[in-house]
C-alpha positions, 0 to 999 in steps of 0.5 A, a space after each residue: 214858471 218853466 223851472 223844473 222844480 216849479 212844476 211841483 208847486 201850485 196855487 190854491 184859492 179857497 173861496 166862499 161868497 167872495 163876490 165879483 172880487 174873486 174873478 179880479 183876484 184870480 185874473 191877477 194871480 194867473 199873470 204870475 203863476 200857473 196852475 191855479 186851483 180855485 176851491 168854491 166852498 159851497 158859495 151861493 152868490 154866483 161868484 164861481 160863474 164869473 170864472 167861466 171866461 177865465 177858464 176859457 182863456 186859461 183852460 190848462 192853467 185854471 181849475 175850479 173845484 166846486 164843493 156842494 156845501 160850505 165846509 170851511 177854509 181848512 177843510 176846502 184846502 184839505 180837499 185841494 191838497 189831497 187832489 194835488 198830491 194825487 197829481 204829483 204836486 209837492 207844494 201849495 201856495 195858499 192865497 185868499 180870494 178877496 184880493 188882500 194878498 199881492 199877486 206880485 209877491 207870488 214869485 218871491 214865495 215860490 222861489 223861497 220854497 224852491 230854494 228851501 223845499 222842506 220849509 213853510 214860507 209864511 207871509 208876515 203882513 205889512 199893514 197900511 192904514 186900511 187895516 182894522 185896529 182891532 184886528 191888528 191888536 188881536 193878531 198881536 195877542 195870538 202871535 204872542 201865544 203862538 211864540 210860547 206854544 212853539 218855544 219861539 220857533 220863528 213864526 212871526 205871524 200866525 194868521 196871514 193866509 199867503 203861505 207855501 206849505 210842503 203838502 205831505 206834512 200839511 196833509 198829515 197835520 190836518 188829518 190828525 185833528 177834527 179842528 183846523 177846518 175854519 178860521 183856526 186853520 192858519 195858526 193851528 197848522 203853523 204851530 203843529 208843523 213847527 212841532 214836527 220840526 218844519 223850518 220857517 221862512 218869514 217873508 214881509 208882505 203887504 196886505 190890503 183891506 178893501 172897503 165894501 165900495 172896492 168890493 171887499 168881503 169879510 166873513 170874520 165875526 169877532 165873537 164867533 171867531 175869537 171864541 174859536 181861536 181861544 178854544 184853539 189856543 187852549 188845545 194847543 197849550 195843552 198839547 204844548 205841555 205834553 210835548 214840552 220835553 221833546 221840544 226842549 230836547 230838540 233845541 239842545 
């Protein structure tokens, strides 16, 4: 964390009603990287109050940004990267607040970004027995469509939320659409960044699905969010067709 280039990188953790697992997640992240910004996306479960002690322990490393109402993951990240860019940061590592992403992989992601600053560093999940079979199958379908939408640009997983983005192109992509604000955020921005020619580096990364007894929280709703993803892919395929000559020319 003392490398000059690493000072341009920060971690963003959007959180909505994550419960007690939020404090544990942030505590583990702080062991591996500073600074960490937590975006409280309109939570009303009191989970943000659990960060008070950590803020006292890490006053210069942990910042908590509270949004009055729930705006969605992508919208919360847009708030975070806009503020980060104003403070001179150039790259952001996004991580989920529900302890699914391994904090011990942070250094690997950051180092890859420092060595290839123009690239997006995408986690490629390594599933264990805790992964819901329906979710795994669904993302295989989504990933296959993304391969088509990007002419096999190299996105191995379109939904995994542990990623490093160059802030400027990410901000441009989010601001160019009124979508990519909720569960459609990860796949839409990955596809559109690939259309801009942003290189991809995939890093195999373990992912864990905690049970309710372990404090696991999921806001994924199969009907609602799969409908959102279906609409997203419909829009992206239309955009892909329009851009197809340009994408093919880039590959020649």
